[in-house]
C-alpha positions as a printed Julia matrix, in Angstrom:
375×3 Matrix{Float64}:
 -31.01  192.58  -174.06
 -32.16  190.95  -171.43
 -32.12  187.34  -172.44
 -35.18  185.21  -172.16
 -34.77  182.46  -168.75
 -35.22  179.8   -171.02
 -36.47  177.7   -168.44
 -38.11  174.16  -168.87
 -40.85  171.81  -168.73
 -41.12  168.57  -170.49
 -44.41  166.79  -171.46
 -44.37  163.09  -172.47
 -47.25  160.65  -173.71
 -47.28  157.13  -172.66
 -49.03  154.03  -174.02
 -50.25  151.47  -171.35
 -49.46  147.69  -172.13
 -50.69  144.63  -170.47
 -47.54  142.81  -169.57
 -48.96  139.5   -170.07
 -50.01  139.91  -173.63
 -47.74  143.36  -174.2
 -51.01  144.08  -176.14
 -52.73  147.92  -175.22
 -55.17  148.04  -172.57
 -58.04  149.68  -174.45
 -59.52  150.81  -170.86
 -57.87  150.69  -168.02
 -59.26  149.57  -164.8
 -61.1   152.75  -163.21
 -58.79  153.24  -160.28
 -55.23  153.28  -162.23
 -55.86  157.12  -163.53
 -56.27  157.69  -159.56
 -53.7   155.79  -158.25
 -51.25  157.67  -160.74
 -52.86  160.61  -159.1
 -52.13  159.62  -155.88
 -48.71  159.13  -156.78
 -47.94  161.99  -158.97
 -50.4   164.38  -158.62
 -51.95  166.52  -161.28
 -48.78  166.16  -163.04
 -50.54  162.91  -164.94
 -53.34  163.59  -166.7
 -55.27  161.49  -169.13
 -54.72  161.99  -173.34
 -57.17  161.37  -176.19
 -57.24  157.44  -175.76
 -57.96  155.74  -172.82
 -54.35  153.5   -173.35
 -52.46  156.33  -173.01
 -51.59  159.11  -170.23
 -49.47  162.09  -169.92
 -47.14  163.59  -167.66
 -45.52  167.08  -167.5
 -42.78  168.87  -165.1
 -42.88  172.03  -163.81
 -40.87  174.87  -164.91
 -36.73  174.41  -164.08
 -33.69  176.65  -164.75
 -31.72  173.58  -166.48
 -32.06  170.39  -168.1
 -31.08  168.25  -165.21
 -33.71  169.18  -162.66
 -36.13  168.81  -165.02
 -34.9   165.06  -166.2
 -34.86  164.16  -162.28
 -38.55  165.34  -162.06
 -39.32  163.5   -165.18
 -37.52  160.37  -163.99
 -39.78  160.32  -160.8
 -43.14  161.06  -162.86
 -42.37  157.78  -164.77
 -41.37  156.09  -161.71
 -45.04  157.22  -160.0
 -46.66  155.87  -163.37
 -45.09  152.72  -163.36
 -45.48  151.53  -159.99
 -49.24  152.35  -160.67
 -49.37  150.66  -163.72
 -47.12  147.72  -162.05
 -50.64  146.91  -159.41
 -52.98  146.32  -162.03
 -50.5   143.82  -164.42
 -49.69  147.04  -166.77
 -46.57  147.96  -167.77
 -45.68  151.59  -169.88
 -43.67  152.22  -172.65
 -42.68  155.64  -174.37
 -42.63  155.46  -177.82
 -44.85  157.03  -180.58
 -46.32  154.03  -181.91
 -47.35  150.64  -180.23
 -45.36  147.85  -182.48
 -48.57  145.36  -183.2
 -51.79  147.45  -181.78
 -54.64  148.76  -184.1
 -56.68  151.82  -183.43
 -60.03  150.15  -183.93
 -59.69  148.28  -180.81
 -59.53  151.55  -178.57
 -61.65  153.98  -176.8
 -61.63  157.28  -176.9
 -61.33  159.15  -173.04
 -64.99  160.49  -172.22
 -64.14  164.38  -172.13
 -65.44  167.45  -174.26
 -62.64  168.27  -175.34
 -62.05  164.68  -176.65
 -65.69  164.0   -177.64
 -65.23  166.75  -179.88
 -62.14  165.75  -181.67
 -63.94  161.89  -182.1
 -67.25  163.53  -183.54
 -66.06  166.33  -186.03
 -62.34  165.25  -187.43
 -63.73  160.97  -188.55
 -60.97  158.82  -189.29
 -58.3   160.91  -188.66
 -58.64  161.69  -185.26
 -59.62  157.84  -184.63
 -56.58  156.79  -185.99
 -54.45  159.04  -183.24
 -52.98  156.29  -181.76
 -49.3   158.54  -181.03
 -47.61  159.57  -178.5
 -45.08  162.72  -178.73
 -42.74  164.62  -176.65
 -43.09  168.34  -175.88
 -40.43  170.47  -174.49
 -41.65  173.98  -173.14
 -38.77  177.15  -173.24
 -39.33  180.2   -170.98
 -39.53  183.63  -173.36
 -41.56  185.71  -171.72
 -41.47  188.84  -173.97
 -44.05  187.92  -176.67
 -42.56  189.43  -179.96
 -39.31  187.93  -179.02
 -41.29  184.19  -178.76
 -42.47  184.62  -182.07
 -38.74  185.74  -183.67
 -37.39  182.35  -181.94
 -40.36  180.23  -183.54
 -39.38  181.6   -186.97
 -35.4   180.99  -186.35
 -35.65  178.08  -184.24
 -38.0   176.03  -187.22
 -34.95  175.4   -189.25
 -33.46  172.91  -186.51
 -37.07  171.1   -186.06
 -35.89  168.43  -188.55
 -32.7   167.94  -186.99
 -34.55  166.98  -183.41
 -36.82  165.2   -185.37
 -34.22  162.65  -186.66
 -32.87  162.29  -183.33
 -36.12  161.27  -180.94
 -37.71  158.68  -183.84
 -39.35  156.03  -182.21
 -42.51  154.76  -184.17
 -41.44  152.25  -187.3
 -44.18  149.73  -186.79
 -47.95  150.82  -187.78
 -50.51  147.96  -186.1
 -47.6   144.86  -186.82
 -45.71  146.23  -189.65
 -42.41  148.25  -190.7
 -43.53  151.31  -192.25
 -40.17  151.57  -193.55
 -40.4   155.25  -192.02
 -38.65  155.99  -188.73
 -41.13  158.12  -187.21
 -44.64  156.83  -188.95
 -46.1   159.09  -185.85
 -45.94  162.27  -187.92
 -47.9   160.53  -190.55
 -51.3   159.96  -188.52
 -50.71  163.31  -187.33
 -50.42  165.44  -190.52
 -54.03  164.1   -191.09
 -55.23  166.59  -188.58
 -55.35  170.32  -189.37
 -53.03  173.19  -188.62
 -50.21  171.23  -188.21
 -46.54  171.45  -189.36
 -44.14  173.64  -189.39
 -45.65  177.04  -188.13
 -46.62  180.17  -190.14
 -43.44  182.94  -190.44
 -45.0   185.98  -188.5
 -43.35  189.27  -188.04
 -45.09  189.69  -184.04
 -47.25  188.42  -181.39
 -50.0   190.77  -182.41
 -50.06  189.21  -185.94
 -50.02  185.93  -184.43
 -52.95  186.89  -182.38
 -54.38  187.89  -185.24
 -54.57  184.95  -186.54
 -55.76  182.83  -183.55
 -58.74  185.38  -183.32
 -59.6   185.11  -186.9
 -59.69  181.31  -186.66
 -61.88  181.56  -183.59
 -63.9   184.11  -185.13
 -65.09  181.87  -187.9
 -65.75  179.07  -185.26
 -62.7   176.52  -186.83
 -61.46  176.77  -183.64
 -62.02  177.52  -179.58
 -58.33  179.14  -178.54
 -54.87  178.66  -179.71
 -54.35  175.12  -178.1
 -56.11  174.1   -181.18
 -52.92  174.99  -183.04
 -51.03  171.9   -183.56
 -47.98  173.4   -185.22
 -43.99  171.7   -184.75
 -43.32  174.72  -182.68
 -45.91  177.28  -181.0
 -46.38  180.01  -178.79
 -48.27  178.12  -175.63
 -51.49  179.43  -175.15
 -51.34  178.61  -171.6
 -47.94  179.62  -170.6
 -45.03  182.36  -171.74
 -43.01  179.77  -173.36
 -42.22  178.3   -176.81
 -42.94  174.52  -177.19
 -41.69  172.57  -179.46
 -43.46  169.64  -180.33
 -42.26  167.38  -183.67
 -40.27  165.22  -181.64
 -41.18  161.34  -181.14
 -41.34  160.75  -177.25
 -38.04  158.69  -176.44
 -38.01  155.45  -174.38
 -34.63  156.33  -172.59
 -34.55  159.28  -170.4
 -30.71  160.13  -171.05
 -31.78  160.51  -174.9
 -34.79  163.23  -173.38
 -32.34  165.47  -171.78
 -30.04  165.32  -174.79
 -32.81  166.48  -176.83
 -33.32  169.11  -174.04
 -30.45  170.14  -173.86
 -30.41  170.72  -177.97
 -33.61  172.61  -177.53
 -32.34  174.82  -174.94
 -28.85  175.75  -176.05
 -30.45  176.68  -179.11
 -32.5   179.02  -178.09
 -29.48  180.71  -176.13
 -27.74  180.91  -178.97
 -30.28  182.46  -181.21
 -30.91  184.98  -178.28
 -27.08  185.55  -178.65
 -27.27  186.4   -182.39
 -30.08  188.82  -181.74
 -28.1   190.48  -178.9
 -25.6   191.04  -181.98
 -28.16  191.93  -184.48
 -27.58  188.77  -186.0
 -30.02  186.23  -187.12
 -30.35  182.5   -187.93
 -31.49  183.05  -192.29
 -35.08  182.26  -192.47
 -35.66  179.69  -195.74
 -38.61  179.06  -197.26
 -40.94  176.26  -195.77
 -40.51  173.48  -198.41
 -37.45  173.69  -198.14
 -37.33  172.97  -194.05
 -40.37  170.64  -195.32
 -38.08  168.69  -196.92
 -35.7   168.14  -194.0
 -38.79  167.0   -192.09
 -39.7   164.5   -194.56
 -36.37  163.44  -194.49
 -36.35  163.13  -190.95
 -39.2   161.37  -190.79
 -38.25  158.76  -193.47
 -34.62  157.91  -192.0
 -34.69  159.23  -188.4
 -30.72  159.53  -187.45
 -29.47  157.16  -190.56
 -30.07  159.21  -192.8
 -28.59  162.89  -194.49
 -30.56  166.13  -194.19
 -29.91  169.19  -196.43
 -27.6   171.71  -195.28
 -28.76  174.55  -197.1
 -26.5   177.2   -196.8
 -24.69  174.54  -198.91
 -27.66  173.33  -201.11
 -26.38  169.64  -200.3
 -27.05  166.49  -198.16
 -25.2   165.92  -195.37
 -24.68  162.78  -192.84
 -26.74  163.8   -189.87
 -24.22  162.67  -187.65
 -22.19  165.94  -189.26
 -24.69  168.31  -188.58
 -25.12  167.56  -185.18
 -21.72  167.93  -184.57
 -21.92  171.31  -186.35
 -24.29  172.13  -184.09
 -22.74  170.96  -181.13
 -19.95  173.52  -181.78
 -22.15  176.64  -182.31
 -24.08  176.1   -179.48
 -21.23  174.38  -176.99
 -20.66  177.83  -174.97
 -24.09  178.49  -174.59
 -24.86  174.75  -173.13
 -22.17  175.56  -171.02
 -23.21  178.77  -169.87
 -26.7   177.07  -168.79
 -24.81  173.93  -167.09
 -25.93  171.14  -169.79
 -23.28  170.81  -172.08
 -22.69  166.88  -170.43
 -26.24  166.42  -171.04
 -25.86  168.1   -174.8
 -22.81  165.99  -175.5
 -25.13  162.78  -175.56
 -26.29  163.84  -178.81
 -23.53  161.72  -179.64
 -24.42  158.55  -177.73
 -27.95  158.38  -180.06
 -25.96  158.75  -183.09
 -23.49  156.3   -181.51
 -26.24  153.67  -180.44
 -29.04  154.57  -182.85
 -32.55  155.86  -182.13
 -35.41  153.85  -180.71
 -36.73  153.34  -184.1
 -33.42  151.46  -185.13
 -33.26  149.23  -182.01
 -36.78  148.34  -182.45
 -35.76  146.98  -185.51
 -32.57  145.12  -184.52
 -34.84  143.59  -181.62
 -37.18  142.4   -184.01
 -34.45  141.02  -186.14
 -33.0   139.13  -183.62
 -35.96  137.93  -182.06
 -37.05  136.59  -185.52
 -33.38  134.99  -185.77
 -34.07  133.33  -182.55
 -37.11  131.29  -184.01
 -39.59  133.56  -183.05
 -42.48  133.72  -185.35
 -43.9   137.97  -186.37
 -46.07  138.13  -183.37
 -43.81  137.13  -180.8
 -40.71  138.93  -182.02
 -43.38  142.15  -182.36
 -43.61  141.04  -178.34
 -40.2   141.57  -178.14
 -40.06  144.84  -178.99
 -42.16  145.54  -176.49
 -40.31  144.22  -173.82
 -37.49  146.62  -174.95
 -39.51  149.65  -174.26
 -40.43  148.11  -171.53
 -37.03  147.71  -170.21
 -36.45  151.33  -171.63
 -38.89  153.13  -169.89
 -36.74  153.32  -166.11
 -33.65  152.48  -167.54
 -30.65  155.24  -167.47
């Protein structure tokens, strides 16, 4: 069996903050987005709220190339922001901004969301990271979606960057999913037998006038409606680029591993969605510091142990793809903690140093600004 190309494209959503107040810029000056596009072309786009921008790389054969382009896109957006007294952060929630003070982008698609979904959409002050992997065969794309869903909670746990919401510690590592899951057609995908079945599902929803097209299926992983890719969407956006590289390497290597099993007439066991959702919740709540269920053993296991096992499973595939070094970065995430962990440490350190609550939250924003271009 010929393996899919597994080319990578990475999309990230960012928040625009005022350097002086560290609050979000609810309505950036008119020239800001234009200057971003002058620097990075059409790879910079608007997002649902005006305080957000999105960037997306072109397809690349490997992790290093995709992350190199992402680095350039981050630098371009940061430089444009600096001209206006703004800064850019890659975090899935802002530590203290409020959704009621934001303005949505005036665009037909976003106007529809704003009007049709009420507060479920109005509260969408969240950002994510999506990774596309090239899988040219339609039915193989569905097969890979069914199997890779098992590992989505692991990826979520390693990416968490949204512990704060409107100035409060939510006690969750990824509060973003709490907000996002209020929308319809989110969460784990349906288990499907073929691409034809997927098309029938989408066509049914379109004919029923529930959605306009497949882009309104907001599953944690889905066949892209625009490209021959399998797009994972469960992860928070990561402040540090090396963490992005590690997660991209894990996703690409996992898909190569599953292709290898398929070529040997084997597959990863498909578990009931309820069991995968249990791990999704654990990842959302505890992040990398918690335990996930090893469903083969039927017991909770520290994430670090599961990731070490995963690295062992896919190490040969990562070496063949040229991303073994980036994959090893998963151990650094576990050692240093995710952004959610670091944000809480920054807040605690600021309070211990005498800052009040508002000052400590601004310090958290400062650390996110510092990490945006850090290596």
